[in-house]
C-alpha positions in Angstrom: 123.8 61.2 131.7 124.9 58.2 133.8 127.3 55.7 132.3 124.8 52.9 132.3 122.3 55.1 130.4 124.9 56.1 127.9 125.8 52.5 127.4 122.2 51.4 126.8 121.6 54.4 124.5 124.7 53.9 122.4 124.4 50.1 122.1 120.6 50.5 121.5 119.8 47.8 124.1 117.3 48.0 126.9 118.6 48.3 130.5 118.3 45.1 132.5 118.9 46.7 135.9 115.4 46.9 137.2 116.8 47.8 140.7 118.0 51.2 139.3 115.8 54.1 140.6 115.6 55.5 137.1 114.4 52.2 135.5 111.0 52.3 133.8 109.1 49.4 132.2 109.1 51.0 128.7 111.1 49.2 126.0 110.8 52.1 123.5 113.0 54.2 125.8 115.4 51.4 126.7 113.8 51.1 130.2 115.5 54.2 131.3 114.1 57.6 132.4 117.3 59.4 131.3 117.1 57.9 127.8 113.4 58.9 127.6 114.2 62.5 128.5 117.2 62.6 126.0 115.0 61.2 123.2 111.8 63.2 123.8 112.8 66.3 125.9 109.9 67.8 127.9 107.0 65.4 127.9 103.2 65.8 128.4 101.4 64.3 131.3 100.0 61.7 128.9 103.5 60.6 127.8 104.7 60.4 131.4 101.6 58.5 132.5 102.1 56.0 129.6 105.7 55.3 130.6 104.9 54.7 134.2 101.7 52.8 133.6 99.5 55.2 135.6 96.6 57.4 134.6 97.0 61.0 133.5 95.0 62.1 136.5 97.5 60.3 138.9 100.4 61.9 137.0 98.8 65.3 137.6 98.3 64.5 141.3 102.0 63.6 141.7 103.0 66.7 139.8 100.9 68.9 142.0 102.2 67.3 145.2 105.8 67.8 144.0 105.2 71.5 143.1 103.6 72.0 146.5 106.7 70.5 148.3 109.0 72.7 146.2 107.0 75.8 147.0 107.2 75.0 150.8 110.9 74.5 150.6 111.4 77.8 148.8 109.2 79.6 151.3 111.2 78.1 154.2 114.6 79.0 152.7 113.4 82.5 151.9 114.0 82.9 148.1 
């Protein structure tokens, strides 16, 4: 876990660095994706969508696109 995430997690304060690529607008998880994963472990699409203020359908579309890209990379590399 990054130092900034550790600090927020241990001090129990929300991250103020909205420029961080891991920042999410979700106070319950201290505005940090890493804190959310540490607290909740694997999450459902509904939980992810709630944290990113998108619909479950949109979260599924992003997941599918990501898996498609990973599959293409694996195919090109030859695993």
